[in-house]
N, C-alpha and C positions, 0 to 999 in steps of 0.2 A: 118757335112761331110756327103757324098753321102753313105749311106750303101752298095751299091753295086760296089764302085769304091771306094778306099782310101791307101792312102801313110804315113806311120810312121816312126819313128826311134823306134827299139824295142832291148831290152837289157833282157837277162836270167840271173837267178841269183840261186845257188842250197842252200838252206837254210835249219835251225833246226827249229822243235817247239820252242823253245826260241829265237830264233834270230824271227820268226814271230809274236809272243805274245810282245815283245817288239818294234818292227815296227808299229803293229797295233795301239798303244797308240799313236802314232802319225799320221799315217793315218786316222784314225775316225775322228782325229780335224781339219783334212784338207780335206778330201775327203767325199763323200757320198756314199750311198751303188749303186752300180748299177741296175738300172731295173730288171735283173734276178742276183740277188747278188749271191746266189745260186744255180748252176746247173751242170749237167752232160753231158759230151761231148763225140759224137761220131766223129772220122774222120777215113774216109777210103780212103789208099794212092792208087793211081794206079802208075803204074808203066810197063815196058816192062819183059819179062823173065829172062833178064839177072839185073835183078834190077839196071838199068844205073843210073837213077834220085835219087835214095837212097844212091847209093855209091858215085856218086858224091857229096853227101849233106855229107856226112862223111868226104870228104878232104876238105870241109870249102873253097870250090874255091870262087873267087870276087863275082862274079855272078852265081846265081841258079834258078832254077822253080821248081816247083812241081805243081802235081793235085791233089787234095783230096776234097772229099765229108764230108761237114760236118754237123753232124745235132743235138740236143739235146733231154736229156731224155724227154718223156712225149710230142713230138713236131713232129707232122706229115709230117716237112716238111724237106728239107736239101738244103746246100748250094753247086753246083759246084763252084770250086774254082782255079783258077791259083794263087798262091802265088809266086812273085818275090823277092828276096833278092840281095843286094849290100852289102858286106860287108865291114865293116869298120875295124878301128886298135881296138876302144871299143864298137862298137855298131852296128845292120845291120839296116839298110834301108829297111821296106818293104811295097811292093805294092800288091794289091788283086784286082783280077777281080773275079766276080761271078755272078750266076746266080741260083734263086731260083726254087725248082721244088717238088713235093709231093713225098714220099717212093714210092707211086705206081710207078710213073714217072721213078725212078730212076730204080726199079724192073724191069718195062717194057725195059729200056735201057741193062741193065745188060744180062737180059736175050735176048737179039736181037727182041725185040716186034718191037721196034720203035728206029731211030737211034737218035744223040744228038739234032741234031738241031728241030726235031720232038717233043721230049719232051719238050725242051727248049720253043719254040711255042705256049705250051699250057698255058703257066704263064707270056710271056714276057709282059711289060708294054711299054716300050718305044724303042727308036730306038737302044739309048745305050746299051740296054740289049741284043737287035738281034746281034750288031757288038760285044759284049762278048762272047755270044754265038757261034758266029762265030770262034772266037777265041779259043775256047776250043773245040769247033769240030775238026778244026785243028790240034790241039795238041795233040789231042786223036789218028786219024788218022793218023798223021806223023809221031810219035813213036809208034805206036802199042799198047797204054796204056791200062792196065786192071784192075779191082781190085787186089790189093795183100795183102795188112795188113789193120787189123783193130785195132786202138788205143784209148781207152777212158779213161777218169779221173773226179775227182771233180774239181770245179773249184768256187772258190769265187772270187768275183770283185769289184773295187770300181773304182770310177770315178771324176777328180776333172776339175780345170778350164786347158782352153788351150788344151781341148782334152788328159787332162793325164789320163792314166789308169792303173790301177796296179791290178793284178790276183795271185792267189795263187792256183796252183794245183797241188792235190794230189791223192794217189791210181791209180797209173797208171797202165793200164795194154793191152794185147793185144792179139793177134791171128791171124794166116795166113789162116785160114779156116772158111766156114761158114760167110761169111762177109756183115753180116745183123745188124741193128741198134739195136744190141742186146746184153746182157752180157751172159755170161757162166762161170759156175763153174770151169772150166778147164782152164778158160783163164790165161795167165802169169803175175805177176806182174813184173816190167821191170825198179824199181827204191829200192833203198837201204831203207828199212822199216824206218819212220822219215824221212825222205828226204822231202823236199816239193819244187816245180820249181816256184819260181817267176818272173814274167816277167811284165816290164815296158815298156810302150807305151806311146811317147810324139810326138807331132808336132815340138815341139823346147827343148830349154835346161830344166834341171830340175829346180823344186823352189828350195830355198835354204832350206827350211825346211827340203826337202826328201835327198838332198844331206846331211846334216847336221846329218840326222838320219842314214843313210847307213855308214856314216863314223864312226861315236858312235858305229854300230853293226858289224864295220868289214867285210861290207857286198860288195863285188865286183862281176862285171860281169864279164861269162864265156861263154864260146862258147861250144853251148850245142845244139843236135837236138833230139827232142824226139822220131823222126821216125829213126833218125842215131843209137841210142841208142838200140832201139827194133830192128832194122834189125841185130845189132851184138849179141844180146841174142839170136835171132830165128838163125842166121847162127850157133851160139855154138853149139845149140841144135840140128843141123842139120834139121832144119824143111824147110827151103828156100834154 
């Protein structure tokens, strides 16, 4: 699978620590720890001043797009990525196009020391990378997008056959100022204590062992958007 352009079916589940413990008994028998098994994830979401894209996400439209920059704790690079989703009855089909840059590149772009194409060309490896960079540049300019909200969380991930991937996200926090790839003591907790976001990503149908494990734990997919949940939290506190 191309690490810069890919698509997959995605489902989200909100589970408890007890659910996770039972599911892991089966997952560990059938899957392996991912290369970066435990990591911290930073996502900086871009939007316009009216937060049109985030508000659209909350409304669960059939088709939606968003732009974010993703990085990881201890990693000095980041992915600018457009994520597109088609919503099904019980699942989402996600498609990403992304370009790798450094943190310095990102800061140069945000501070308007360089435009997006210029920073992308510093790291581009293929013609396809350049095409994706042009799509992202157009998207930013067409909708006047800017960094708006930072979201970060701890992730535990597992990989299996046929591009099956399962992740567990905890300690979901956010802020809408000082949007750098760092933590802050004043960051807001965005999930109820003890809640865990489990995401299952697959290129096709689930294996039977996973279907049976989910059924046993009475674990069912939910429509849930991290950025949507956080936007509502910040709006409630009148910070957006």
